[in-house]
Steps between C-alpha positions, in 0.01 A plus 500: 500500500781361714805358324675193643857418403599133501788295362443259213724249325468395139450129433691354210445127560123521460467153346735315733338206678435563868604864470168640629497262797853607588402869484200450729706293744722806544196714598498671163211530255522453122347788307470653155525866399315592181326784315583838344563330165818334621605140542396322822777441754506209744604614847491400868423703809521422870186401695566774758504761224160381380364550852632857496314567176178348632516706819519814287156417363356384173648640180812635667760605245800268520846609395687183410877537535643277226864466388398660168337797675191593699154418364170632633202266507183398678398151603234364264463152647634279777460123477476303824558136585171313528594332829753723680361830365859620453569730201653299216508750211453873438413694185642854490380748237733780393361850532592843370427808706351684201287217359148409613442148625201289600490310825265405782475648848305368799174660614487566876175564687490790744244642742235348729174405334215650708239284324655176631488619860124560493376253239752217483629341182840419355746708296562317171835619361457384140786672317831479686724678250462738209694548176661840461713686247758757605866592511715285732546785749122540533420137589304509829545238771124446501164656416253571783126433499303685771220276634376734775182599311437162335146358536311195378362705211838631385835368381844637417622457144834576337351830380438599864864459602717807546751513216853597615680772306658372181308169511237368258280199574499236225193289420132511585428786741172335598660202670377459858776537757303447821139473616297368793327163499256340744586137589242255361416353841407846629289575196291181530473484880170690526320316215613169645348586836175602332495175306531298820209691655287457188576127487392460861156661444339203314623260769345715776171529308487125445561430869228746601251340258576154630435606862167657400392177326592290805303737728190477279516119493525482881199727538292286262589182690394653831160603356436147367552344843234726649 
């Protein structure tokens, strides 16, 4: 797992009015560093540094350079502004290179599904991330799910995923990751057409019967005149 080094400053005036707004106005992001049985520390990092971490991929190990010394952590949560979508707060969790941790990693689909090309349908990616347990150095950027052999009768579950070395999946192994679905409109198209045809049959029969009755009446009238 890649390690990203960024600068961080400790915040001492955490309760000061308007302090957070001032920090964000300077293109910095308030954050907290916690975990490992130690007291949480309020810090700030620069927005550009956050972008560097995000470009490195999910669960990148971050080395925070603080005045008190370097701390290694991973990002557990980023809060975003509801309107601007700008990051407004970050939670960093301390890690130790020799201690197991639990985190989530994204699931990425790979391969071309042959079934879709010949039969149609839609790939339904149900589970987008999976919980794992491993040492910090073994955290993968993502887990791959191969959909090349997927059919309507099959699905890929957590148990079907390839487990990277040193990683253990946490939770129900039977959870569905991805499967194929047929859109409802496609599924009912044929029955609907049959229903229209069936509905038209009584109308055609009634029209035919009416014409036969009119023909019989005309023939009877002609015989009476003779």
